[in-house]
N, CA, C and O atoms as a MOPAC input file, in Angstrom:
PM7 MOZYME 1SCF
protein

 N     98.73800 1    88.82200 1    84.47600 1
 C     99.05300 1    89.57400 1    85.66200 1
 C    100.14000 1    90.58900 1    85.34700 1
 O    101.16300 1    90.23400 1    84.76100 1
 N     99.94000 1    91.82500 1    85.72200 1
 C    100.92400 1    92.88000 1    85.47200 1
 C    102.07400 1    92.78800 1    86.46300 1
 O    101.89000 1    92.43200 1    87.62700 1
 N    103.26300 1    93.11600 1    85.97500 1
 C    104.44600 1    93.16300 1    86.84100 1
 C    104.38200 1    94.42300 1    87.69100 1
 O    104.00900 1    95.48200 1    87.18500 1
 N    104.73500 1    94.33500 1    88.96300 1
 C    104.79600 1    95.54400 1    89.78400 1
 C    105.83300 1    96.51100 1    89.21500 1
 O    106.85400 1    96.08200 1    88.67900 1
 N    105.57100 1    97.82300 1    89.33100 1
 C    106.48400 1    98.82500 1    88.79100 1
 C    107.76200 1    98.93100 1    89.61300 1
 O    108.82900 1    99.19000 1    89.05600 1
 N    107.67700 1    98.74000 1    90.90800 1
 C    108.84400 1    98.87900 1    91.77800 1
 C    109.56200 1    97.54200 1    91.87800 1
 O    109.04600 1    96.58300 1    92.45200 1
 N    110.75300 1    97.49600 1    91.31300 1
 C    111.56200 1    96.27600 1    91.27200 1
 C    112.95500 1    96.56300 1    91.82600 1
 O    113.39000 1    97.71400 1    91.82600 1
 N    113.66400 1    95.52900 1    92.30100 1
 C    115.04400 1    95.73900 1    92.73800 1
 C    115.91400 1    96.16200 1    91.55300 1
 O    115.70000 1    95.72200 1    90.42400 1
 N    116.89400 1    97.01900 1    91.82700 1
 C    117.80800 1    97.49100 1    90.78800 1
 C    119.24800 1    97.21800 1    91.22200 1
 O    119.49800 1    96.76800 1    92.34000 1
 N    120.17800 1    97.49300 1    90.32800 1
 C    121.60600 1    97.38700 1    90.64000 1
 C    122.19200 1    98.75000 1    90.98900 1
 O    123.40600 1    98.86400 1    91.15900 1
 N    121.37600 1    99.76900 1    91.10000 1
 C    121.85700 1   101.12400 1    91.37700 1
 C    122.50000 1   101.19900 1    92.76100 1
 O    122.16900 1   100.41800 1    93.65300 1
 N    123.40000 1   102.12800 1    92.92400 1
 C    124.13900 1   102.30700 1    94.17500 1
 C    123.26300 1   102.94400 1    95.25400 1
 O    122.76900 1   104.06000 1    95.09200 1
 N    123.08100 1   102.21800 1    96.35300 1
 C    122.34900 1   102.76600 1    97.49600 1
 C    123.12800 1   103.93400 1    98.08300 1
 O    122.53800 1   104.95300 1    98.44200 1
 N    124.44300 1   103.79700 1    98.18300 1
 C    125.30000 1   104.84800 1    98.73400 1
 C    125.14200 1   106.14800 1    97.94600 1
 O    124.96600 1   107.21300 1    98.53800 1
 N    125.20400 1   106.06700 1    96.62200 1
 C    125.05900 1   107.25900 1    95.77900 1
 C    123.66300 1   107.86200 1    95.93200 1
 O    123.51500 1   109.08300 1    95.98500 1
 N    122.64800 1   107.01400 1    96.00300 1
 C    121.28200 1   107.49900 1    96.18600 1
 C    121.15600 1   108.26400 1    97.49500 1
 O    120.59800 1   109.36100 1    97.51900 1
 N    121.67400 1   107.69300 1    98.59600 1
 C    121.58900 1   108.35700 1    99.89400 1
 C    122.39200 1   109.65700 1    99.92200 1
 O    121.96600 1   110.64200 1   100.52500 1
 N    123.55100 1   109.65600 1    99.26900 1
 C    124.39300 1   110.85200 1    99.23100 1
 C    123.72500 1   112.00600 1    98.48000 1
 O    124.07300 1   113.16700 1    98.69800 1
 N    122.77300 1   111.69900 1    97.60100 1
 C    122.10700 1   112.71800 1    96.79100 1
 C    120.79600 1   113.21200 1    97.40600 1
 O    120.12300 1   114.06100 1    96.82100 1
 N    120.42900 1   112.69200 1    98.57600 1
 C    119.16300 1   113.06700 1    99.20500 1
 C    119.12100 1   114.56600 1    99.51100 1
 O    120.14800 1   115.19200 1    99.77300 1
 N    117.92000 1   115.12000 1    99.47400 1
 C    117.69800 1   116.53300 1    99.78200 1
 C    116.53000 1   116.62600 1   100.75100 1
 O    115.60200 1   115.82200 1   100.66300 1
 N    116.54700 1   117.57700 1   101.66900 1
 C    117.62600 1   118.51400 1   101.97600 1
 C    118.81600 1   117.80300 1   102.62400 1
 O    118.77000 1   116.59200 1   102.84000 1
 N    119.86100 1   118.53300 1   102.92800 1
 C    121.11800 1   117.95800 1   103.41000 1
 C    120.93400 1   117.05400 1   104.62900 1
 O    121.63500 1   116.04800 1   104.74600 1
 N    120.01800 1   117.37800 1   105.53400 1
 C    119.84500 1   116.53600 1   106.72500 1
 C    119.37200 1   115.13100 1   106.36500 1
 O    119.59800 1   114.18900 1   107.12500 1
 N    118.71300 1   114.98100 1   105.20500 1
 C    118.25100 1   113.65300 1   104.78500 1
 C    119.42700 1   112.73900 1   104.43100 1
 O    119.31200 1   111.51800 1   104.53100 1
 N    120.54500 1   113.31700 1   104.02400 1
 C    121.73100 1   112.49900 1   103.73900 1
 C    122.17000 1   111.81500 1   105.02800 1
 O    122.34600 1   110.59700 1   105.05900 1
 N    122.34500 1   112.59300 1   106.08700 1
 C    122.76400 1   112.03500 1   107.38200 1
 C    121.72200 1   111.06500 1   107.92100 1
 O    122.06600 1   109.97300 1   108.37300 1
 N    120.43800 1   111.45800 1   107.87700 1
 C    119.37400 1   110.58700 1   108.38300 1
 C    119.28200 1   109.29900 1   107.56800 1
 O    119.07000 1   108.22200 1   108.12500 1
 N    119.44000 1   109.41000 1   106.25500 1
 C    119.38500 1   108.22700 1   105.40000 1
 C    120.49400 1   107.24100 1   105.72400 1
 O    120.25000 1   106.03700 1   105.80700 1
 N    121.71100 1   107.74000 1   105.90600 1
 C    122.82600 1   106.85500 1   106.24900 1
 C    122.64800 1   106.25900 1   107.64700 1
 O    122.98700 1   105.09800 1   107.87600 1
 N    122.12300 1   107.04700 1   108.57100 1
 C    121.88100 1   106.52500 1   109.92300 1
 C    120.81100 1   105.43400 1   109.89500 1
 O    120.96900 1   104.39000 1   110.52700 1
 N    119.73900 1   105.67500 1   109.17200 1
 C    118.66900 1   104.68300 1   109.05600 1
 C    119.18000 1   103.42300 1   108.36100 1
 O    118.80600 1   102.31200 1   108.73900 1
 N    120.03000 1   103.58800 1   107.35300 1
 C    120.64200 1   102.44200 1   106.68300 1
 C    121.44900 1   101.61300 1   107.68400 1
 O    121.33600 1   100.38700 1   107.69700 1
 N    122.25800 1   102.26200 1   108.51900 1
 C    123.04800 1   101.52800 1   109.52200 1
 C    122.13400 1   100.76400 1   110.47800 1
 O    122.38400 1    99.59900 1   110.78600 1
 N    121.07400 1   101.42700 1   110.94600 1
 C    120.13800 1   100.77800 1   111.86700 1
 C    119.50500 1    99.56300 1   111.20400 1
 O    119.43600 1    98.49200 1   111.80700 1
 N    119.04200 1    99.72200 1   109.96400 1
 C    118.37100 1    98.61000 1   109.28200 1
 C    119.33600 1    97.46900 1   108.99800 1
 O    118.95600 1    96.30400 1   109.11700 1
 N    120.57300 1    97.77400 1   108.62700 1
 C    121.56500 1    96.71100 1   108.42700 1
 C    121.81100 1    95.95500 1   109.72500 1
 O    121.88300 1    94.72600 1   109.73100 1
 N    121.93900 1    96.69600 1   110.83200 1
 C    122.18000 1    96.05300 1   112.12900 1
 C    121.02700 1    95.14500 1   112.53300 1
 O    121.25000 1    94.04500 1   113.03700 1
 N    119.80800 1    95.59300 1   112.31600 1
 C    118.64300 1    94.82100 1   112.76400 1
 C    118.27900 1    93.66900 1   111.83300 1
 O    117.72300 1    92.66600 1   112.28100 1
 N    118.58500 1    93.79800 1   110.55200 1
 C    118.21300 1    92.73500 1   109.59900 1
 C    119.38700 1    91.83600 1   109.23000 1
 O    119.19300 1    90.67100 1   108.88300 1
 N    120.59200 1    92.36900 1   109.30300 1
 C    121.75900 1    91.62100 1   108.83700 1
 C    121.84200 1    91.56900 1   107.32100 1
 O    122.66200 1    90.83600 1   106.76800 1
 N    121.00200 1    92.34000 1   106.64600 1
 C    120.93000 1    92.30800 1   105.18300 1
 C    121.59000 1    93.53500 1   104.56600 1
 O    121.64600 1    94.60200 1   105.17700 1
 N    122.08200 1    93.36400 1   103.35900 1
 C    122.60200 1    94.47100 1   102.56900 1
 C    121.42100 1    95.16100 1   101.87400 1
 O    120.48700 1    94.49100 1   101.43400 1
 N    121.45500 1    96.47600 1   101.77500 1
 C    120.34800 1    97.17900 1   101.13100 1
 C    120.38600 1    97.05600 1    99.61100 1
 O    121.44300 1    96.87100 1    99.00700 1
 N    119.21100 1    97.16400 1    99.01800 1
 C    119.04000 1    97.16100 1    97.56200 1
 C    118.13100 1    98.33900 1    97.22100 1
 O    117.14000 1    98.58000 1    97.90900 1
 N    118.46500 1    99.06400 1    96.16900 1
 C    117.59700 1   100.14800 1    95.72500 1
 C    116.46900 1    99.54800 1    94.89000 1
 O    116.70400 1    98.93200 1    93.85000 1
 N    115.25700 1    99.73900 1    95.36200 1
 C    114.05900 1    99.27400 1    94.65900 1
 C    113.49000 1   100.46800 1    93.91100 1
 O    113.18100 1   101.49500 1    94.51600 1
 N    113.34900 1   100.33700 1    92.59100 1
 C    112.89400 1   101.45900 1    91.79300 1
 C    113.89100 1   102.59900 1    91.95700 1
 O    115.04700 1   102.36800 1    92.31200 1
 N    113.45100 1   103.82500 1    91.70000 1
 C    114.39100 1   104.93800 1    91.77900 1
 C    114.58900 1   105.51600 1    93.17800 1
 O    115.47500 1   106.34900 1    93.37500 1
 N    113.76200 1   105.08000 1    94.18000 1
 C    113.81100 1   105.83900 1    95.42900 1
 C    113.53200 1   105.08300 1    96.72500 1
 O    113.28500 1   105.71900 1    97.74900 1
 N    113.56100 1   103.74800 1    96.72000 1
 C    113.27500 1   102.99700 1    97.93800 1
 C    114.44800 1   102.08200 1    98.27800 1
 O    114.85500 1   101.25700 1    97.46000 1
 N    114.99000 1   102.23100 1    99.48900 1
 C    116.08200 1   101.39200 1    99.95800 1
 C    115.46000 1   100.23800 1   100.73900 1
 O    114.87400 1   100.44700 1   101.80100 1
 N    115.58800 1    99.01400 1   100.20800 1
 C    114.92600 1    97.86600 1   100.80600 1
 C    115.88700 1    96.82400 1   101.34200 1
 O    117.03400 1    96.72100 1   100.90600 1
 N    115.39100 1    96.05600 1   102.29700 1
 C    116.17400 1    95.00500 1   102.96200 1
 C    115.36800 1    93.71900 1   102.91000 1
 O    114.23800 1    93.66200 1   103.39600 1
 N    115.95600 1    92.68700 1   102.31800 1
 C    115.24800 1    91.42700 1   102.17000 1
 C    114.05500 1    91.57300 1   101.25000 1
 O    113.81500 1    92.64400 1   100.69300 1
 N    113.31300 1    90.49800 1   101.09300 1
 C    112.08500 1    90.54900 1   100.30600 1
 C    111.18400 1    89.39200 1   100.70000 1
 O    111.62100 1    88.41200 1   101.30400 1
 N    109.94300 1    89.52800 1   100.35000 1
 C    108.98100 1    88.45400 1   100.55400 1
 C    108.07200 1    88.41500 1    99.35000 1
 O    107.93600 1    89.40200 1    98.62600 1
 N    107.45600 1    87.28300 1    99.14000 1
 C    106.51200 1    87.09300 1    98.04300 1
 C    105.12600 1    87.43200 1    98.56800 1
 O    104.69500 1    86.90100 1    99.59100 1
 N    104.42300 1    88.32700 1    97.85600 1
 C    103.07700 1    88.69200 1    98.29300 1
 C    102.05700 1    88.26700 1    97.25000 1
 O    102.36800 1    88.11500 1    96.06800 1
 N    100.83500 1    88.08000 1    97.72100 1
 C     99.67500 1    87.83300 1    96.87200 1
 C     98.60000 1    88.78400 1    97.37300 1
 O     98.25200 1    88.76400 1    98.55400 1
 N     98.06900 1    89.62000 1    96.47700 1
 C     97.06300 1    90.59800 1    96.90400 1
 C     95.80100 1    89.87800 1    97.37700 1
 O     95.47700 1    88.79200 1    96.89600 1
 N     95.09900 1    90.49200 1    98.32000 1
 C     93.87400 1    89.86200 1    98.82900 1
 C     92.65500 1    90.05900 1    97.93600 1
 O     91.59800 1    89.49000 1    98.21000 1
 N     92.78000 1    90.85600 1    96.86900 1
 C     91.62500 1    91.16600 1    96.03600 1
 C     91.16700 1    89.94100 1    95.24100 1
 O     91.96000 1    89.34300 1    94.51300 1
 N     89.89200 1    89.56800 1    95.37600 1
 C     89.38900 1    88.42300 1    94.60900 1
 C     89.16700 1    88.74800 1    93.13300 1
 O     89.05100 1    87.83500 1    92.31500 1
 N     89.10700 1    90.03100 1    92.77900 1
 C     88.80400 1    90.41100 1    91.40300 1
 C     90.03900 1    90.74700 1    90.57500 1
 O     90.01500 1    90.59700 1    89.35400 1
 N     91.11000 1    91.19400 1    91.20700 1
 C     92.30900 1    91.55500 1    90.44300 1
 C     93.55700 1    91.05400 1    91.16800 1
 O     94.31700 1    91.83200 1    91.74500 1
 N     93.74100 1    89.78500 1    91.12400 1
 C     94.84800 1    89.14800 1    91.83200 1
 C     96.18500 1    89.62900 1    91.27200 1
 O     96.42700 1    89.57600 1    90.06600 1
 N     97.04100 1    90.09600 1    92.17000 1
 C     98.40400 1    90.44900 1    91.79500 1
 C     99.34900 1    89.78800 1    92.79000 1
 O     98.98900 1    89.52600 1    93.93800 1
 N    100.54500 1    89.52800 1    92.33100 1
 C    101.55400 1    88.97100 1    93.21600 1
 C    102.91800 1    89.43100 1    92.75700 1
 O    103.09200 1    89.86300 1    91.61700 1
 N    103.86900 1    89.33600 1    93.64000 1
 C    105.21600 1    89.75500 1    93.30700 1
 C    106.12200 1    89.74400 1    94.51900 1
 O    105.79300 1    89.16300 1    95.55300 1
 N    107.27100 1    90.39400 1    94.38000 1
 C    108.24100 1    90.51500 1    95.45500 1
 C    108.19800 1    91.94000 1    95.98400 1
 O    107.96800 1    92.88200 1    95.22600 1
 N    108.41700 1    92.09700 1    97.27500 1
 C    108.43800 1    93.40900 1    97.89800 1
 C    109.42500 1    93.35900 1    99.05100 1
 O    109.59000 1    92.30100 1    99.65900 1
 N    110.08800 1    94.46100 1    99.37400 1
 C    111.02700 1    94.43300 1   100.49800 1
 C    110.31100 1    94.17900 1   101.82900 1
 O    109.19700 1    94.65500 1   102.04500 1
 N    110.95800 1    93.43000 1   102.70800 1
 C    110.37000 1    93.20100 1   104.02600 1
 C    110.29700 1    94.50200 1   104.81000 1
 O    109.31400 1    94.77100 1   105.50000 1
 N    111.34300 1    95.30200 1   104.69500 1
 C    111.38600 1    96.60200 1   105.34800 1
 C    112.16400 1    97.53300 1   104.42500 1
 O    113.12300 1    97.10800 1   103.78100 1
 N    111.75700 1    98.80300 1   104.35800 1
 C    112.39400 1    99.73300 1   103.42400 1
 C    112.17700 1   101.16100 1   103.89100 1
 O    111.37400 1   101.43000 1   104.78500 1
 N    112.91600 1   102.07100 1   103.26200 1
 C    112.70500 1   103.49300 1   103.52900 1
 C    113.09000 1   104.30600 1   102.31300 1
 O    113.79200 1   103.84400 1   101.41300 1
 N    112.59800 1   105.54500 1   102.32200 1
 C    112.97800 1   106.50300 1   101.30100 1
 C    113.18200 1   107.85000 1   101.98600 1
 O    112.28700 1   108.33500 1   102.67800 1
 N    114.36300 1   108.46200 1   101.79700 1
 C    114.62300 1   109.76500 1   102.42100 1
 C    114.06300 1   110.89700 1   101.57300 1
 O    114.80800 1   111.60500 1   100.89600 1
 N    112.76600 1   111.06000 1   101.61300 1
 C    112.10400 1   112.07900 1   100.78900 1
 C    112.28500 1   113.46700 1   101.40200 1
 O    112.59100 1   113.60500 1   102.58600 1
 N    112.09100 1   114.47100 1   100.58500 1
 C    112.30700 1   115.86300 1   101.00500 1
 C    111.47800 1   116.22300 1   102.24000 1
 O    112.01200 1   116.79100 1   103.19300 1
 N    110.19400 1   115.90300 1   102.23700 1
 C    109.31000 1   116.29100 1   103.33300 1
 C    109.38000 1   115.40400 1   104.55700 1
 O    109.09000 1   115.85600 1   105.66400 1
 N    109.76300 1   114.14300 1   104.37600 1
 C    109.79700 1   113.19900 1   105.49400 1
 C    110.50700 1   111.92100 1   105.05900 1
 O    110.65500 1   111.64400 1   103.86900 1
 N    110.93800 1   111.15900 1   106.04300 1
 C    111.43200 1   109.81000 1   105.77600 1
 C    110.20200 1   108.92200 1   105.64800 1
 O    109.35100 1   108.92000 1   106.53800 1
 N    110.09400 1   108.17500 1   104.57200 1
 C    108.99900 1   107.23100 1   104.40100 1
 C    109.52000 1   105.86000 1   104.79700 1
 O    110.50900 1   105.38600 1   104.23700 1
 N    108.86200 1   105.21700 1   105.76000 1
 C    109.27900 1   103.91200 1   106.26300 1
 C    108.22700 1   102.88100 1   105.87700 1
 O    107.04000 1   103.05700 1   106.15400 1
 N    108.66800 1   101.81200 1   105.24100 1
 C    107.75400 1   100.79200 1   104.72800 1
 C    107.89700 1    99.47900 1   105.49800 1
 O    109.00200 1    99.09000 1   105.87400 1
 N    106.78500 1    98.80900 1   105.72700 1
 C    106.78200 1    97.49700 1   106.35200 1
 C    106.58600 1    97.50600 1   107.85300 1
 O    106.33200 1    96.45400 1   108.43900 1
 N    106.69600 1    98.66000 1   108.49700 1
 C    106.66200 1    98.71400 1   109.95300 1
 C    105.29700 1    98.40200 1   110.55300 1
 O    105.21100 1    97.94900 1   111.69400 1
 N    104.23600 1    98.64000 1   109.79700 1
 C    102.89100 1    98.43700 1   110.35700 1
 C    102.11800 1    97.32200 1   109.65300 1
 O    100.91700 1    97.16500 1   109.86800 1
 N    102.80800 1    96.55100 1   108.81300 1
 C    102.12800 1    95.51900 1   108.02100 1
 C    101.66200 1    94.32700 1   108.85500 1
 O    100.61200 1    93.74700 1   108.57900 1
 N    102.43400 1    93.96600 1   109.86700 1
 C    102.07800 1    92.82800 1   110.71300 1
 C    101.36900 1    93.33400 1   111.96800 1
 O    101.66400 1    94.43400 1   112.43500 1
 N    100.43900 1    92.55500 1   112.52300 1
 C     99.67900 1    93.01800 1   113.70000 1
 C    100.56900 1    93.45800 1   114.86500 1
 O    100.25700 1    94.44300 1   115.53500 1
 N    101.65500 1    92.75400 1   115.11500 1
 C    102.55400 1    93.10700 1   116.21600 1
 C    103.17500 1    94.49400 1   115.99700 1
 O    103.31600 1    95.27300 1   116.94000 1
 N    103.54200 1    94.79400 1   114.74400 1
 C    104.09000 1    96.10300 1   114.41800 1
 C    103.05000 1    97.20200 1   114.54600 1
 O    103.32900 1    98.27100 1   115.09000 1
 N    101.85200 1    96.93900 1   114.04500 1
 C    100.77500 1    97.92800 1   114.13600 1
 C    100.46400 1    98.25300 1   115.59300 1
 O    100.18000 1    99.40500 1   115.92200 1
 N    100.51500 1    97.24700 1   116.47400 1
 C    100.23900 1    97.45700 1   117.89300 1
 C    101.34100 1    98.27800 1   118.56700 1
 O    101.05800 1    99.05900 1   119.47500 1
 N    102.58000 1    98.11200 1   118.13600 1
 C    103.71800 1    98.81300 1   118.73100 1
 C    103.88600 1   100.24100 1   118.18300 1
 O    104.46000 1   101.09800 1   118.85400 1
 N    103.39900 1   100.48700 1   116.99800 1
 C    103.61600 1   101.75700 1   116.30500 1
 C    103.32300 1   103.00700 1   117.14500 1
 O    104.09700 1   103.96200 1   117.06800 1
 N    102.24500 1   103.05200 1   117.94100 1
 C    101.97600 1   104.25800 1   118.72400 1
 C    103.10700 1   104.65200 1   119.69000 1
 O    103.16500 1   105.79900 1   120.13300 1
 N    103.98800 1   103.72700 1   120.01200 1
 C    105.11100 1   104.02000 1   120.91100 1
 C    106.31400 1   104.61700 1   120.18400 1
 O    107.29800 1   104.98300 1   120.82700 1
 N    106.25300 1   104.72100 1   118.85000 1
 C    107.39800 1   105.17400 1   118.05400 1
 C    107.81200 1   106.61200 1   118.35500 1
 O    109.00400 1   106.91400 1   118.41300 1
 N    106.84500 1   107.49100 1   118.54500 1
 C    107.15900 1   108.91100 1   118.72800 1
 C    106.39100 1   109.72200 1   117.69900 1
 O    105.24400 1   109.40300 1   117.38500 1
 N    107.02200 1   110.78000 1   117.16800 1
 C    106.35700 1   111.67500 1   116.22600 1
 C    106.35700 1   111.07600 1   114.81500 1
 O    107.41100 1   110.94500 1   114.19300 1
 N    105.17400 1   110.71600 1   114.31700 1
 C    105.02100 1   110.14700 1   112.97500 1
 C    103.60300 1   110.39400 1   112.49500 1
 O    102.70600 1   110.71800 1   113.27400 1
 N    103.42400 1   110.23400 1   111.18800 1
 C    102.08700 1   110.18600 1   110.60200 1
 C    102.04300 1   108.94200 1   109.72900 1
 O    103.07600 1   108.33400 1   109.44700 1
 N    100.84400 1   108.57100 1   109.30600 1
 C    100.69200 1   107.35800 1   108.51200 1
 C    100.11900 1   107.64800 1   107.14100 1
 O     99.29600 1   108.54600 1   106.96000 1
 N    100.58200 1   106.85200 1   106.16800 1
 C     99.99500 1   106.80700 1   104.85000 1
 C     99.40200 1   105.41400 1   104.68200 1
 O     99.40800 1   104.62400 1   105.62500 1
 N     98.89600 1   105.10800 1   103.50700 1
 C     98.25500 1   103.81600 1   103.27100 1
 C     99.19900 1   102.64900 1   103.58500 1
 O     98.79800 1   101.70000 1   104.25900 1
 N    100.43500 1   102.70900 1   103.10900 1
 C    101.33900 1   101.58600 1   103.32700 1
 C    102.62500 1   101.96200 1   104.02700 1
 O    103.55900 1   101.16300 1   104.08600 1
 N    102.68300 1   103.17200 1   104.55700 1
 C    103.95700 1   103.58100 1   105.15300 1
 C    103.74600 1   104.49200 1   106.34900 1
 O    102.64100 1   104.94400 1   106.65000 1
 N    104.86500 1   104.73700 1   107.01200 1
 C    104.92200 1   105.62700 1   108.16800 1
 C    105.83500 1   106.77600 1   107.77500 1
 O    106.91600 1   106.55100 1   107.23100 1
 N    105.41000 1   108.00900 1   108.04400 1
 C    106.21100 1   109.18200 1   107.71900 1
 C    106.80400 1   109.77300 1   108.99200 1
 O    106.10200 1   109.98600 1   109.98100 1
 N    108.11600 1   110.03500 1   108.95000 1
 C    108.82800 1   110.62700 1   110.07300 1
 C    109.52200 1   111.88200 1   109.55500 1
 O    110.35900 1   111.80600 1   108.65600 1
 N    109.17600 1   113.03400 1   110.12000 1
 C    109.78700 1   114.28300 1   109.64800 1
 C    111.24800 1   114.40300 1   110.05700 1
 O    112.06200 1   114.92900 1   109.29700 1
 N    111.59300 1   113.91700 1   111.25800 1
 C    112.97700 1   113.97400 1   111.74400 1
 C    113.24200 1   112.68900 1   112.53000 1
 O    112.48100 1   112.32900 1   113.42800 1
 N    114.31300 1   112.01700 1   112.18500 1
 C    114.65000 1   110.75600 1   112.83600 1
 C    114.85300 1   110.93900 1   114.33300 1
 O    114.56900 1   110.02800 1   115.11100 1
 N    115.33700 1   112.09900 1   114.74200 1
 C    115.58700 1   112.35600 1   116.16600 1
 C    114.30300 1   112.43100 1   116.99300 1
 O    114.36000 1   112.41900 1   118.22300 1
 N    113.14700 1   112.50700 1   116.33000 1
 C    111.87400 1   112.61800 1   117.04500 1
 C    111.20400 1   111.26700 1   117.29900 1
 O    110.07800 1   111.21400 1   117.79200 1
 N    111.89400 1   110.18000 1   116.96300 1
 C    111.33900 1   108.85000 1   117.22800 1
 C    112.22900 1   108.12000 1   118.23000 1
 O    113.41200 1   108.43000 1   118.37500 1
 N    111.64900 1   107.16300 1   118.90200 1
 C    112.35500 1   106.33600 1   119.86300 1
 C    113.12000 1   105.26300 1   119.09000 1
 O    112.51200 1   104.38200 1   118.48200 1
 N    114.45000 1   105.33700 1   119.11200 1
 C    115.24800 1   104.40300 1   118.31700 1
 C    115.04200 1   102.95300 1   118.74900 1
 O    115.05100 1   102.05500 1   117.90700 1
 N    114.85800 1   102.70900 1   120.04200 1
 C    114.60900 1   101.34200 1   120.51400 1
 C    113.32700 1   100.77300 1   119.93300 1
 O    113.29200 1    99.61200 1   119.52600 1
 N    112.27200 1   101.57800 1   119.89100 1
 C    110.99800 1   101.14500 1   119.30900 1
 C    111.17100 1   100.94200 1   117.80500 1
 O    110.67600 1    99.96100 1   117.24900 1
 N    111.87500 1   101.87000 1   117.14300 1
 C    112.12500 1   101.72600 1   115.71000 1
 C    112.83900 1   100.41200 1   115.42800 1
 O    112.46700 1    99.69600 1   114.49800 1
 N    113.84700 1   100.08900 1   116.20700 1
 C    114.58100 1    98.83200 1   116.01300 1
 C    113.67400 1    97.61900 1   116.21600 1
 O    113.78600 1    96.63600 1   115.48500 1
 N    112.78400 1    97.68000 1   117.19800 1
 C    111.83300 1    96.57600 1   117.40500 1
 C    110.88800 1    96.44200 1   116.21300 1
 O    110.59500 1    95.33100 1   115.77000 1
 N    110.41100 1    97.58100 1   115.69300 1
 C    109.52500 1    97.55300 1   114.53000 1
 C    110.22800 1    96.95800 1   113.31200 1
 O    109.61800 1    96.21300 1   112.54500 1
 N    111.49500 1    97.28100 1   113.13800 1
 C    112.26000 1    96.72500 1   112.01600 1
 C    112.39300 1    95.21300 1   112.17500 1
 O    112.22600 1    94.47300 1   111.20600 1
 N    112.69000 1    94.75100 1   113.37600 1
 C    112.81300 1    93.29400 1   113.60500 1
 C    111.48500 1    92.58000 1   113.34700 1
 O    111.46400 1    91.48400 1   112.78700 1
 N    110.38000 1    93.20300 1   113.75500 1
 C    109.05900 1    92.61500 1   113.49600 1
 C    108.82900 1    92.51900 1   111.98900 1
 O    108.43300 1    91.46600 1   111.48700 1
 N    109.07500 1    93.60900 1   111.26700 1
 C    108.88800 1    93.60500 1   109.80800 1
 C    109.78500 1    92.55900 1   109.16100 1
 O    109.37000 1    91.88700 1   108.21700 1
 N    111.01000 1    92.41600 1   109.65700 1
 C    111.97100 1    91.46000 1   109.10300 1
 C    111.47800 1    90.02000 1   109.25500 1
 O    111.85100 1    89.15400 1   108.46400 1
 N    110.64000 1    89.75600 1   110.26900 1
 C    110.16000 1    88.39300 1   110.52300 1
 C    109.08800 1    87.95000 1   109.53600 1
 O    108.67100 1    86.79200 1   109.55500 1
 N    108.64600 1    88.84100 1   108.69000 1
 C    107.57000 1    88.53500 1   107.74400 1
 C    107.95200 1    87.38000 1   106.82500 1
 O    109.08200 1    87.29500 1   106.34300 1
 N    107.00300 1    86.50700 1   106.59600 1
 C    107.19900 1    85.38000 1   105.67700 1
 C    106.39100 1    85.61300 1   104.41500 1
 O    105.54200 1    86.50300 1   104.36400 1
 N    106.66100 1    84.80400 1   103.39400 1
 C    105.88700 1    84.87900 1   102.15100 1
 C    104.41400 1    84.69000 1   102.43300 1
 O    104.03200 1    83.94000 1   103.33200 1
 N    103.57400 1    85.38400 1   101.64800 1
 C    102.12700 1    85.14900 1   101.72800 1
 C    101.85300 1    83.75500 1   101.21000 1
 O    102.44400 1    83.32500 1   100.21900 1
 N    100.96900 1    83.05700 1   101.87000 1
 C    100.66000 1    81.67600 1   101.48000 1
 C     99.15700 1    81.51400 1   101.26500 1
 O     98.51300 1    80.66800 1   101.88600 1
 N     98.62000 1    82.33200 1   100.38700 1
 C     97.20100 1    82.24200 1   100.08200 1
 C     96.96700 1    81.17700 1    99.02000 1
 O     97.81300 1    80.94000 1    98.15700 1
 N     95.82900 1    80.55600 1    99.09900 1
 C     95.48200 1    79.52200 1    98.12500 1
 C     95.25600 1    80.12900 1    96.75100 1
 O     94.72600 1    81.23500 1    96.64500 1
 N     95.64600 1    79.43100 1    95.70600 1
 C     95.38100 1    79.90200 1    94.33500 1
 C     93.89600 1    79.84400 1    94.06900 1
 O     93.15300 1    79.04500 1    94.63800 1
 N     93.49000 1    80.75700 1    93.14800 1
 C     92.09900 1    80.67200 1    92.74800 1
 C     91.42900 1    81.91600 1    92.71900 1
 O     90.24300 1    81.97200 1    92.39400 1

């Protein structure tokens, strides 16, 4: 089984957020970090070179032909140039059902993209973070 490429690091989350581009992403990144800390009670960890994650869970892929497993953050974000990428918000059915109430966003395969943090409902965002935080380890049978 191959190791996932994105792993927790010892790199400074603060330095990573301070270096975000464009300049508004620095402020949005720090604000999102505060929100996620408040809702999870967890300290952030930089996963790989560009993902700020909170907590982790053990996953097992559903593929019967190429089983993979590993650790992944319960909830995470990356302050990318074009948008904030938010991870974990739509993974659980309760989060997926609530997502349409978030405000202005688009979706990727495993994440939600927000062009400006001010365009989303912070109360809904906080609820989505709490839902993602409730995720438990995958408990699929071996085989």
